C-alpha positions in Angstrom: 5.4 144.7 90.4 2.9 142.0 91.5 0.2 143.1 94.0 1.5 140.9 96.8 4.9 142.6 96.6 3.2 146.0 96.6 1.6 145.0 99.8 5.0 143.9 101.1 6.4 147.4 100.3 3.5 149.1 102.1 4.1 146.8 105.1 7.8 147.5 105.2 7.1 151.3 105.2 4.8 151.0 108.2 7.5 149.0 110.0 10.3 151.4 109.2 11.7 152.7 112.6 13.0 155.9 111.1 9.5 156.9 109.9 8.0 155.9 113.3 10.4 158.1 115.1 9.8 161.1 112.8 6.0 160.7 113.4 6.8 160.5 117.2 8.8 163.7 117.0 6.0 165.3 114.9 8.6 166.6 112.4 7.3 168.1 109.1 9.1 165.2 107.2 6.1 163.0 107.8 3.7 165.2 105.9 6.5 166.0 103.4 7.0 162.4 102.6 3.3 161.9 101.9 3.1 164.9 99.5 6.3 163.9 97.7 5.1 160.4 97.1 1.7 161.7 96.0 3.4 163.8 93.4 5.5 160.9 92.3 2.4 158.6 92.0 0.6 161.1 89.8 3.5 161.8 87.5 3.9 158.0 86.9 0.1 157.7 86.3 0.4 160.6 83.9 3.1 158.8 81.9 1.0 155.6 81.8 -2.4 157.1 81.0 -1.6 160.5 79.4 -4.3 162.2 81.4 -3.5 165.9 82.0 -5.4 165.7 85.3 -2.5 163.6 86.7 0.1 166.1 85.7 -2.1 168.8 87.5 -2.3 166.6 90.6 1.4 165.9 90.6 2.0 169.7 90.5 -0.5 170.4 93.3 1.1 167.8 95.5 4.6 169.3 94.9 3.1 172.7 95.8 1.9 171.2 99.0 5.3 169.7 99.7 6.9 173.1 99.1 4.5 174.5 101.7 6.0 172.0 104.2 9.6 172.5 103.2 11.0 174.5 100.4 13.9 172.2 99.8 11.4 169.8 98.2 11.9 172.0 95.1 14.4 169.4 94.0 11.4 167.2 93.2 10.7 169.4 90.2 13.2 167.0 88.5 10.9 164.0 88.3 8.0 166.2 87.1 10.2 167.8 84.5 11.6 164.5 83.5 8.1 163.0 83.1 6.9 166.0 81.1 9.9 165.9 78.8 9.5 162.2 78.2 5.9 162.6 77.4 6.2 165.6 75.0 9.7 165.2 73.7 8.5 165.2 70.1 6.1 168.1 70.6 8.2 171.1 71.6 5.2 173.5 71.9 3.3 171.2 74.1 6.4 170.5 76.2 7.0 174.2 76.9 3.3 174.8 77.5 2.9 172.0 80.0 6.1 172.8 81.8 5.0 176.4 82.3 1.5 175.2 83.4 2.9 172.7 85.8 5.3 175.3 87.3 2.4 177.8 87.6 0.2 175.3 89.4 3.0 174.3 91.8 3.7 178.0 92.7 -0.1 178.8 93.0 -0.5 175.9 95.4 2.5 176.9 97.3 1.2 180.4 97.6 -2.2 179.2 98.9 -0.7 176.9 101.6 2.2 179.2 102.6 0.9 182.7 102.0 3.3 184.4 104.4 6.3 183.4 102.2 5.0 186.0 99.8 3.4 188.4 102.2 6.6 188.8 104.2 9.2 187.6 101.7 12.1 189.4 103.4 11.5 187.4 106.6 11.2 184.2 104.6 14.4 185.0 102.7 16.3 185.8 105.9 15.2 182.5 107.5 16.0 180.6 104.4 19.5 182.1 104.3 20.1 181.3 107.9 18.9 177.7 107.7 20.8 177.2 104.4 24.0 178.5 106.0 23.5 176.0 108.9 22.9 173.2 106.4 26.1 173.8 104.4 28.2 174.5 107.5 28.7 178.2 106.8 27.4 179.2 110.2 29.1 177.0 112.9 26.8 176.1 115.8 27.4 173.6 118.6 24.7 171.2 117.5 26.4 170.5 114.2 29.8 169.6 115.5 29.0 165.9 115.0 29.2 166.5 111.3 32.7 167.9 111.2 35.1 165.8 109.1 32.4 163.3 108.1 32.1 161.8 104.6 28.8 162.1 102.7 27.0 158.9 102.0 29.3 156.9 104.2 28.0 158.8 107.2 24.4 158.0 106.3 25.2 154.3 105.8 27.1 154.1 109.0 25.2 156.5 111.4 21.7 156.7 110.1 20.4 154.0 107.7 21.3 150.9 109.8 19.2 152.2 112.7 16.4 154.0 110.8 15.8 151.2 108.4 17.1 148.2 110.2 19.5 145.6 108.6 16.8 143.9 106.5 15.4 146.9 104.7 18.8 148.4 104.3 20.3 145.3 102.7 17.5 144.3 100.4 16.7 147.9 99.6 20.3 148.6 98.6 20.3 145.4 96.4 17.0 146.5 94.9 18.3 149.9 94.1 21.4 148.5 92.3 19.2 146.1 90.4 16.8 148.8 89.4 19.6 151.1 88.3 21.0 148.4 86.0 17.6 147.5 84.7 16.6 151.0 83.9 19.9 151.5 81.9 19.6 148.2 80.2 15.9 148.3 79.3 15.4 152.1 79.2 12.4 151.7 81.4 11.1 155.2 81.9 8.9 154.5 85.0 11.8 152.9 86.8 14.1 155.7 85.7 11.7 158.2 87.1 11.6 156.5 90.5 15.4 156.4 90.6 15.6 160.1 89.7 13.1 160.9 92.5 15.1 158.9 95.0 18.5 160.4 94.0 17.1 164.0 93.9 16.2 163.6 97.6 19.1 161.5 98.8 22.1 163.1 97.0 21.1 166.6 97.8 20.8 165.9 101.6 23.6 163.4 101.8 26.2 165.9 100.6 25.1 168.7 103.0 27.3 169.5 105.9 24.4 169.0 108.4 23.4 165.3 107.9 20.5 165.0 110.3 18.3 161.9 110.1 15.2 163.8 109.2 16.8 165.3 106.2 16.8 162.0 104.4 13.7 160.6 106.1 11.6 161.0 102.8 14.0 158.5 101.2 13.2 155.8 103.7 10.1 154.5 101.8 12.1 154.1 98.6 14.3 151.4 100.3 11.1 149.5 101.1 10.0 149.8 97.5 13.4 148.8 96.2 13.5 145.7 98.5 10.0 144.6 97.4 10.9 145.1 93.7 14.1 143.0 94.1 12.2 140.2 95.7 9.5 140.4 93.1 12.0 140.1 90.2 13.7 137.2 92.1 10.3 135.5 92.4 10.0 135.2 88.7 13.3 133.3 88.6 13.2 131.3 91.8 10.0 131.3 93.9 11.5 129.3 96.7 14.5 131.6 97.2 12.3 134.7 96.9 9.8 133.4 99.5 12.6 132.4 101.8 14.3 135.9 101.6 10.9 137.6 102.0 10.5 135.7 105.3 14.1 136.7 106.3 13.4 140.3 105.5 10.1 140.4 107.4 11.4 138.7 110.5 14.5 140.9 110.6 12.4 144.0 110.1 9.8 143.0 112.7 12.5 142.2 115.3 14.3 145.4 114.8 11.1 147.5 114.8 10.0 145.7 117.9 13.3 146.4 119.6 13.2 150.0 118.6 9.6 150.5 119.7 10.4 149.1 123.1 11.9 152.5 123.8 8.4 154.0 123.9 7.0 151.2 126.0 9.4 152.1 128.9 9.4 155.2 131.0 11.5 158.0 129.6 15.1 157.5 130.6 15.3 161.0 132.0 12.4 160.3 134.3 14.0 157.0 135.4 17.3 158.8 136.2 15.6 161.7 138.0 13.7 159.2 140.2 16.9 157.4 141.1 18.7 160.7 141.9 15.8 161.8 144.1 16.0 158.6 146.1 19.8 158.3 146.3 21.2 161.8 146.5 21.3 163.6 149.9 19.0 166.6 150.1 20.7 170.0 149.2 23.3 168.2 147.1 25.0 170.3 144.5 24.7 168.9 141.0 26.7 170.1 138.0 25.1 169.4 134.6 26.1 170.1 131.0 23.9 172.6 129.2 22.7 172.3 125.6 20.6 169.1 126.1 16.9 168.6 125.5 16.0 169.0 129.2 18.1 169.2 132.3 17.7 166.7 135.1 16.9 166.0 137.8 13.4 167.0 137.1 12.4 167.2 140.8 14.0 167.1 144.2 15.6 169.4 146.8 18.9 169.9 145.0 21.0 172.8 143.8 21.5 172.3 140.1 24.1 174.4 138.3 24.7 174.2 134.5 27.4 175.5 132.2 27.8 175.6 128.5 30.6 173.0 128.0 30.6 173.8 124.3 32.3 177.0 125.1 35.0 175.4 127.2 37.5 175.5 124.4 37.4 179.1 123.4 36.2 181.0 126.5 38.6 181.4 129.5 35.8 182.7 131.6 33.7 179.6 130.9 36.6 177.4 131.9 37.0 179.4 135.2 33.3 179.0 136.0 33.4 175.3 135.2 36.5 174.9 137.5 34.6 176.6 140.3 31.5 174.4 139.7 33.7 171.3 139.8 35.2 172.4 143.0 31.8 173.1 144.6 29.7 170.3 143.3 28.9 166.9 144.8 27.8 165.2 141.5 28.4 165.7 137.8 25.8 164.5 135.3 26.5 163.8 131.7 23.1 163.9 130.2 24.0 162.6 126.7 26.9 161.8 124.4 26.5 165.2 122.6 29.5 167.0 124.2 32.1 164.4 125.1 31.8 162.1 122.1 32.0 164.9 119.5 35.0 166.5 121.2 36.9 163.4 122.0 36.6 162.5 118.3 38.2 165.8 117.3 41.1 166.3 119.8 43.0 168.5 117.3 40.2 171.0 117.0 39.1 170.8 120.7 42.2 169.8 122.7 41.1 171.3 126.0 37.6 169.8 125.9 38.9 166.4 124.7 41.5 166.4 127.5 38.8 167.3 130.1 36.6 164.3 129.2 39.5 161.9 128.9 40.5 162.9 132.4 37.0 162.5 133.7 36.6 159.0 132.3 40.1 158.0 133.5 39.0 159.1 137.1 41.6 161.9 137.2 39.1 164.6 138.2 38.2 163.2 141.5 34.8 161.9 140.2 33.8 158.3 139.8 30.9 157.0 137.7 28.3 155.5 140.0 25.4 154.9 137.7 24.4 154.8 134.0 20.9 154.9 132.6 20.1 154.0 129.1 17.1 152.9 127.1 18.5 151.1 124.1 16.4 149.2 121.6 15.7 145.9 123.2 14.2 142.5 122.5 12.9 140.7 125.6 11.2 137.3 125.9 11.0 135.7 129.4 14.5 135.6 130.8 16.0 136.4 127.4 17.0 140.0 126.9 19.0 141.5 124.1 19.9 145.2 124.1 21.3 146.9 120.9 23.4 149.9 121.9 22.8 152.7 119.5 24.5 155.7 121.3 26.9 156.2 118.4 24.2 156.8 115.9 23.4 160.3 114.6 22.5 162.5 117.5 18.8 163.2 116.6 18.3 159.4 116.5 20.0 158.5 119.7 19.8 161.6 122.0 16.4 163.2 121.6 14.2 160.3 122.9 16.6 157.9 124.6 20.0 159.5 125.6 22.5 157.6 127.8 22.8 159.4 131.2 26.0 159.0 133.2 26.2 160.0 136.9 29.5 160.8 138.5 30.0 161.2 142.3 32.9 163.3 143.7 35.3 161.0 145.5 38.2 163.3 145.9 38.2 167.0 146.5 40.4 169.0 144.1 40.9 172.8 144.2 39.8 175.2 141.5 43.4 175.8 140.7 43.9 172.0 140.0 41.0 172.1 137.5 42.2 175.2 135.8 45.6 173.7 135.3 43.9 170.7 133.7 42.3 172.9 131.2 45.6 174.4 130.2 47.2 171.0 129.4 
């Protein structure tokens, strides 16, 4: 790939909203991505220059990645593939260097994560628990958004359009398809190694039950590389078209990243909503809120705030009774994000009582009327021009953690506890 297109790939990575958000959240995926790509870089250099030092560095970087997240063990695949390709005709050297690479990786892992080995039972217990969550063996409320979702389709519908933006997603996908065809046709080992690296990360996480955005965050830079590679190959055939599409890609990416970053240039929506509540709610008002969100609002003010776990509404009669009492006593009801209502309305067969409750709320059958909504969608603004891009239906960790939609309902009709309890039994 020509140097100019390498710079293009680097620029696209810096503009990728999904990577910006992961850095904002300070998730381990930021460091993980760096170490994984360091490992990939050195294994490619090893194939090109045959220097053992590069194989050692690739193993060290993989060990560092394991120290961040043990699931990166799948990245052994590109190292093994590179080693096999290099020493395919030398079985003794192949076995020797595979063992050496593995030993270096484990040694590095032990240095950066010593407590994995010093307290292995605790590590194993935590690994089993997290693994059970990831595959859906242990049901928890914050994974209900993944029930009855299709692998890959979910990522391409709920994650990638937002985390990458339409430009990188489109050109990156085209680039991947082109690379795949090229690697098969020309048997290009370097390209094949990049594809193996991408698929080892994407396929594993795409087919998990829990499909959080951060799980596939390390694959985001690959889309930028694929996009740049596609435009680079196109440049050799038609410079004008390649340059034109490069401009389209850069403009689309810059606009989407600007829109996304506007979220961080405005006050947090929870602060905005809390300030409005403090100014507009009478003192000593009773406010009912859903539990299970990042933080409950209002953040200040002389109010009585009561919260219940609406996730247990379906299975626990006592919870339903408490919520019915709360609805009878409260003056206002706050929906602090889409986490509860959207997931349960989507699955009315599994959660009929919860779905019915929220259907009745939004149909104004509970004696509550929505009086205000606060959101902080990605937005482009220039003078009097303003374009908001609603992203509430994206995967929860993208849309809820830093810019949830908050809906405020005011009681307009008093119903009895018995009325609410009858509703739950419908």
